[in-house]
C-alpha positions in Angstrom: -12.2 15.1 44.6 -11.3 12.3 47.2 -9.3 9.6 46.4 -9.4 6.5 48.2 -6.2 5.2 49.5 -7.2 2.0 51.1 -9.1 0.9 47.7 -5.7 2.0 45.4 -3.4 0.0 48.2 -5.4 -3.5 48.4 -5.5 -3.3 44.5 -1.9 -2.9 44.3 -1.5 -5.8 47.3 -3.4 -7.6 45.5 -1.0 -7.5 42.3 1.9 -7.5 44.5 0.3 -11.1 45.8 -0.3 -12.4 42.2 3.1 -11.8 41.3 4.4 -13.2 43.8 2.1 -16.7 43.0 3.7 -16.5 39.3 7.2 -16.1 40.8 7.1 -19.4 43.0 5.0 -21.6 39.8 8.2 -20.7 38.0 10.9 -21.0 40.5 9.4 -24.2 41.7 8.7 -26.0 37.3 12.5 -26.7 37.3 11.8 -25.5 34.2 15.5 -24.7 32.4 15.6 -21.5 30.8 19.0 -21.8 29.0 17.3 -23.7 26.5 15.5 -21.4 24.5 18.2 -18.8 25.4 21.5 -20.6 24.2 20.1 -22.7 21.0 22.9 -23.5 18.5 22.0 -21.9 15.3 21.1 -25.0 12.6 21.7 -24.5 9.2 19.0 -24.6 6.8 18.8 -28.0 4.6 20.1 -27.7 0.6 15.9 -28.4 -0.3 15.1 -25.0 1.5 17.7 -23.7 -1.0 16.5 -25.9 -4.3 13.0 -24.8 -3.4 13.8 -20.8 -3.2 15.4 -20.9 -6.4 13.0 -22.6 -8.5 10.8 -20.7 -6.4 12.7 -17.6 -8.1 13.2 -18.6 -11.7 9.2 -19.8 -11.8 8.4 -16.2 -10.5 11.1 -14.8 -13.5 9.9 -16.9 -16.1 5.8 -15.9 -15.3 6.3 -12.1 -14.6 7.8 -12.5 -18.2 5.6 -15.0 -20.1 2.3 -14.0 -18.7 2.8 -10.7 -17.2 2.2 -7.1 -19.6 3.4 -4.0 -17.4 0.1 -2.1 -15.6 -2.6 -5.1 -15.9 -3.4 -6.5 -12.5 -1.7 -9.8 -13.9 1.6 -8.3 -14.7 1.0 -6.4 -10.5 0.3 -9.9 -9.4 3.2 -11.4 -10.4 5.3 -8.6 -9.9 4.8 -8.9 -5.8 5.3 -12.9 -5.4 8.3 -12.3 -7.8 9.8 -10.0 -5.4 8.3 -12.1 -2.6 10.2 -14.8 -4.2 13.7 -12.8 -4.3 13.2 -12.3 -0.8 13.0 -15.6 0.3 16.2 -16.3 -2.0 18.2 -14.3 -0.7 16.8 -14.7 3.3 17.8 -18.8 2.5 21.2 -18.0 0.7 22.3 -15.8 3.7 20.5 -19.0 6.0 23.0 -20.9 3.8 26.1 -19.2 3.1 26.7 -17.6 6.8 28.3 -14.8 3.8 27.3 -11.2 4.5 29.2 -10.8 0.4 27.8 -13.2 -0.5 24.7 -12.6 0.4 24.5 -9.2 -1.3 26.4 -10.1 -4.2 23.8 -13.1 -4.9 20.9 -10.2 -4.1 22.2 -7.4 -6.4 21.7 -10.1 -9.0 19.5 -11.9 -8.8 17.7 -8.6 -8.7 18.6 -7.4 -11.6 18.1 -10.6 -13.0 14.3 -10.2 -12.4 14.2 -6.5 -13.5 15.1 -7.8 -16.9 12.5 -10.6 -16.8 10.1 -7.8 -16.0 11.1 -6.0 -18.7 11.5 -3.0 -16.6 15.3 -3.2 -17.6 17.2 -3.9 -20.3 20.0 -6.5 -20.4 22.3 -3.4 -22.1 21.0 -0.9 -20.4 21.3 -3.2 -16.9 24.9 -4.3 -18.2 26.3 -0.2 -18.6 25.1 0.5 -15.6 26.7 -2.5 -13.8 29.7 -0.6 -15.9 29.7 2.8 -15.1 29.3 2.5 -11.1 32.3 0.0 -11.6 34.5 2.2 -13.2 32.9 5.3 -11.0 34.4 3.2 -7.7 37.6 2.3 -9.6 38.5 6.0 -10.0 
């Protein structure tokens, strides 16, 4: 099997030329790359947080009122509820920028969603929280 070194070198030379041409075009464009790399973080507006809260509360209500565990509608509402819960947590974190608050809101809202979905009772949830607190205190 013979290797045609000349054609391979020609291909490499063409690629090098193309890369140099692109490099020169970017250098000549006077584009300020720091605009992309050093952006200031902007805070989300309160409206996004309020929409996330409303979506979460509506999904909790919908899964509670219209969902019967095991049916397709319940599964759909449960998935929508999980997505709205994730949206709520992201919105809270972007607005508050505090990890402890985000974790606390996430745990509380997830437990509330489980109660609304009928996967846990309020009494069972309260007992589980109490036992976890006692376990960490000891």
